[in-house]
Residue, then its C-alpha position, 0 to 999 in steps of 0.5 A: m500499499n501507499a500512503v500520503i502523510m500531510a505534514g505541512g501544518e504550522g501548528s499555531r495553536l501549539r505555540p510556543l511549542t511549535c515556534t522552533i519545530p514543525k507540528p509533526m515533530a513535537r515529541l510525545l514520550g520521546k518520539p516525534i508525532i510523525e514516527y508514530i504515523f510511520e509505525a502505524l502505516i508500517a504495521s499495516g503493510v505500507g511500503h512507501s509514503c509521500v510526505t507533504l511539507g510546508y513549515l520549516p520542511h528542512i527539519i523533517e527532510k534532514e531527520y528522515g532522509k529517504k527511508y524510515k525502517s522498511m518504508s521508502l519516503d519521498f518529500f514534496r515541499e509546497d512553494e504555495p499552500l495548496g490546501t489538503a486536497g491540492s497537496v495530496r494530488a501533487a504527492a500522489k500523482d503516480f499512484k495507481e491503486p487506492f492510497i491512504v491520506v493521513s495527517g502527520d500531526a494527529l495520533c492514531d491507532f488505526d489498523f490501515s489494512k482493515i480500513m483499506d478492505y472496508h473501502k474496497a468492498s464498499g465501492a467507495k471512491i473515497t472512505i472517510v474515517a470518523t470517530a465519535k466525539k463528545d464535543p465535535r465543535e472543532y472538527g468537521v461533522v459527517k452526516v451518514g445514511r444507511e450503510n454509512r454512506v456520507l450524505g453531507f458535512i459541516e465544518k466546525p459547527s456551533w452546538s446548535q448544529a453539531v447534533s451528530n457526534l461523528a468527527n472527521t479524522g482527516v484519515y482517507i482512503v482515496n481512489p486515484e481517479c479522484l485526483e482528477l477533480i482537484p484543480r492544479g496550482r490552487s488551494y483545494d481542500f478535501a472537506r470544503d471543496l472536493f467532498p461537496l463536489m463529489l456528493e453533488r455528482d453522486m459519487p460514493i463516499y463512505c464513512y468507516n466509524t472506528a472506536d480505535y484511538w485518535c487524537d487531534i493534537g490541536n492545542i497544548g491541552a490536547y498535546m498533554e492529554c495525548q501523552r496521559d492517554i499513552f500512559d494509560g494504555r488507550m494507544k495500544s501500539y505503544a510498547s516501550k515499557t521497561a517496568q510497571g508504569i515506567f517507560s523507557s528505551s534505555e536504563l534508568p539513570e542512577g541516583d536516589y530519587s523517587i518515581v511515581p508511575p506512570v512516567y517516561i524517562g529518555d536516554n541520557a536523562e540526569i536525575s539528581e537526589g531527592a528529586v520526585i518524577g511523576p505521576y504522569a511525568v515525562v523527562d525526555d532525552n538529555s534533560f537534567i533534574g536537579k536535587n529535590a526537584k519535582v516533576r508531576y503531571s508535566t513534560v520536560l523535553e529534551n535538553a531542558w534543565l530543572a535546577r534544585d528545588s524547582a517544581v512543574t505541576g501540569a506544565l510543558v517545559c520545551s527543548g533547551a528551556a531552563l528553570k533556576n533554583g526554586a522556580s515553579m510552573f503550574e497547570n497548562s503553563v509553557a516554557g518556550s524552547g530556550s526560555v529561562i525562568g529565573e530563581n524562585a520565580s512562579v509561572r502561574q496556570n495557563v501563562l505561555v512564555w515564548p522561546g528565548k524569553v527571560i523571566g526575572s528572579e522573584s517574578n510572579v508571572a500572571d500573564n503571557v510574556k509579550y501576549g495576553n491569556i484568557p480562557s476560550g469558550i467565553l461567549d454564551d447565547k447572549g454574549i459575555g455575562p454571568d452565565s458565561g463563566t467569565r469575570l467582566n472587569a476592566e482587564t477582560c474588557v480591553r482584551l475583548g476590545a482588542a479581540i473584536g478590533s483584530t477581526r475582519n468584522g470588527k474593523k468598523c465597530g459600534i458600541a453603546t451602553d445602558g447608561s449605567k456608571t458601570a457600563q460606562a466604565l467598561k466601555y472605556a476599557v473596551v473602546s481602549g482595547a479596540l482602538c489599540s488594534g487599529a479599529s474604528i469605533w462609533d460611539f452611540g452613547e446610551c441606548f437600548e440593545s434593539q436600537l443599537n442593532f438598528l444602528i449597526n445595520f443602518c451605518n453598515l458596520g461590521a459589529g456592535i457591542f452593547i454593555c449593560g452595567n449595574e449588578k448584572r454585568e453583561i456585553r452583547i455582541c451582534g454582527e453585520g446587519g445587527l444580527s447574531i454573530p456567526r460562528f467564524f466570528e465567534r471563534s475569531i473572538e475566542s481565538f484572539m482572547n485565548k492566544g492573546e495575539f491581538h493586532e497592534t497598530d502604530e500612531d499612523g494607523m490609530r483611529e479616533k473614537n467617533d461620537v455619533e449619538a446624534v445618529k440615534l434620531i434616525y431610529k425614531q424616523e424610521l419608526l415613524r415610517q413604519a406607519p405611512y398612513g399615520l395612526i389617527g383613530i387608534s389608541a394604544s399604551v406601552v409598558s416596559e422595564n426599560s424607561e427609555i423604550g417607553k419614552t421612545l415608543n410613546s413619543v413615536l406613537s404620539k407623532l403618528g396620532c395615536g391616542k393614549n390609553g385605550n384597550i391596546v397595551f404593548s409590553i416591550s422587553p428590556s432589550g427592546t428586542e421582542a414585544s407582546v400585546e394585550i387587547g381588551g384583557k386578552a394576551y397575544g404573545y410575541e410569536k402571534l404578533l409577529a405572525v400577524c406582521c409577517l402575514n401582512e407583508m406576505r400579502k403585500g407580495r414580500d418574502i420574509a426572513v425570521p429566526y430559525d426557531a420562529p413558528g413553523f406555521l409561518d411557512a403554511l401562511a407563506s405558501d397560501c400567499g405564494k411567498r417564502v419564509y427564509r430562516y437565518l441561524s443564531t450561529p451559522a457555521d458557514n454562509s448557507d443562511s446568507a440569503a436569509r440574513r440579507l433579507a432579515a437586515k432589511q426586515i427590522f420589525v422581526r427582531d425589534g419589539l418597537f418596530l413590531a408594535v408600530k408595524f401591527l398598529s399600522a396594519v390595523k389602520e391599513r386593513e381598517c379592521s379591529p386588532e382581534e380581527l388580524f389575529d383571528e386570521l392566524p391558524e389556532k396554534y399554541i407555542i411553548r418556549k423552555s430552556v432545559s439543562i442537559g448533562f451530556s454533550p449536545a452531539d449525543l442528541a442525535g442518538l438520543v432522539g433518533e438519527e432520522n431527525i437530523s437535517l442533511s443540509n447546513d441551513f438548519e439548527g438543532i433537531k426537529l421532532v414531528r409527532k401526531n400531536g405537534k412539532l418540537l424544535i430542540v436547539p442546543e445553547r451556545n455553551g452546550s449546557k442547556v437546549r432551547l425548546l420550541a413546542e408548537a401544537d394545536t392545543m396548549e396541552a399538546a405543546n406542553e406534552l411535547c416538552i414533557s416527553f423530551e424532559e423525561l427522555l433526559n431524565n431516563t438518560k441520568 
């Protein structure tokens, strides 16, 4: 068999470990990752491999030459990035039989000969090796049908779309004729380009689902965890154990020290009197561990030096780094290659020290040297607040501003607050970080959230930041059109904050903050335009916990000639995003109010765009009108909902309670009917919304409720259950700890029963 090993990755998320080496050369228990791949291929009968190279290619070429044990090697350098498929085409151009494609920077324990047999028996053109993951959001998720034929893919989805747990491992069996589909001389990827093309042409792609070990070593945490997996025997092919729980390729060093298995001790390592090594410790080749030093749950790479009384716990010490007397490092901290941690200095958890940096004696390092650090996963469904687990203080806000300003969308950004002193103070911090990253900031002053969303859309800005203060600190972020941010934007923000690698600008590139409070007048003007015939003869009143909302809407209604009081009472949410109405003592919720206005728009010959979880009966109303309902996602993984988002940007009433209220009264005026008559035109449907905690990965939902409920397209969110008594939409929230339920049925009892049946299903899984 032949294989192509893709080893061109830069490994940016593994920095500072990969600052001086290509990612496949990162060592695990004394051996580079790529050698594990070599060994697995040889064990499966592979006699020849082509290795594609990109970042620091000479290191791999010099190390291995033309052969590794019984397997011959050819190397192919990419002068320009060709993508995963493009690089494989160049390397495998002479292959005549199905061949293996494997990543050189992920660890696996696959039997490639079995996978090849499956591929040939299935009749597949390409076989994708997939494995179940509790959290598949950082992977490509594979959708399969009967007999494991692949039906579709979605790359790095949010929880709302990650309803299958099959993760693409990046290991493929490829028929040579598939290479003809790959264009020459430009970047072309398997998952993003080739696979969709093959599905479009009905070329068979099959999935080989394996429970064998696989680890995508995407960051330092995964790198450390992978070594623990080897210690624990999860990777069965590793066999260099010399004693119970002690791994070594040579005799252990002499000396009066203690070992707490499992540990790995490399060649020519020196361990001094009183040192304690383990558990889960790696001391690589030619390393020195000083007197009374402690290495626990940590990796010390080759040629590193730990002086007496130093201690590392859950840390990574890269090649050639040194800890002086009494220095200490804690969980998930990294000392880059050649760095020096001074005497009695302390490197706290999650801190990254870049290669060659020197930490002075007695220093207490709480932040990355040169770069900042904040944990990833900071965003929840509302943004950043009490439920996100991130403390909102000035430091966090500066970094958030810098992160947003470093993204493509954040280069032109609007900001506003609820007017509280706390929000104002946090705003200054956010603005400072954004300006330092070269962003242009439009400050709209004090307003409410839906008003800011409107202004972001009207001013054609890429992002909006709304800050709530007082005792409940919260920051909410919107994207283009004032809509929810897509997954790529979310990941960009979290990536910048996680790595602390913000864009920095010089004096010439620094922008000034633009104070544009006067632009808020346009919001009122646009509200007035929602009722072109005025509202004379109609009376209504407004209630809201947000006094500014009540003042704004009452002012607009007054200018339109609407009387006060009357039997129509609108309730507007504190954010201004939703509205409900009470007419003569009878209450109508947001969904019904939205449906009335959508129906009125469709009767005027217009399609509508609504959130994905808007009522399903809108589709039936649209069909009756010969129009279409577009649905946009809360956190789309790609641009599959782009048409819906473009239309939604023009239909403000769908996501703004004030616009919705004026739109409704205008419909009453135009139709010359009573408000009740408008609601009577809607089907008799009852809707219940709930948020329910789950104690498992949202990716397991498909297995819980049935794979047949998964959508095969990417313009979906969650799982939709259709029952005789109604429909239930289950959408995981952004942080994965809860799901949102939307039950829709002909009776309130039936809608409630749908929710209860799902909650009972959850309870039975505990």
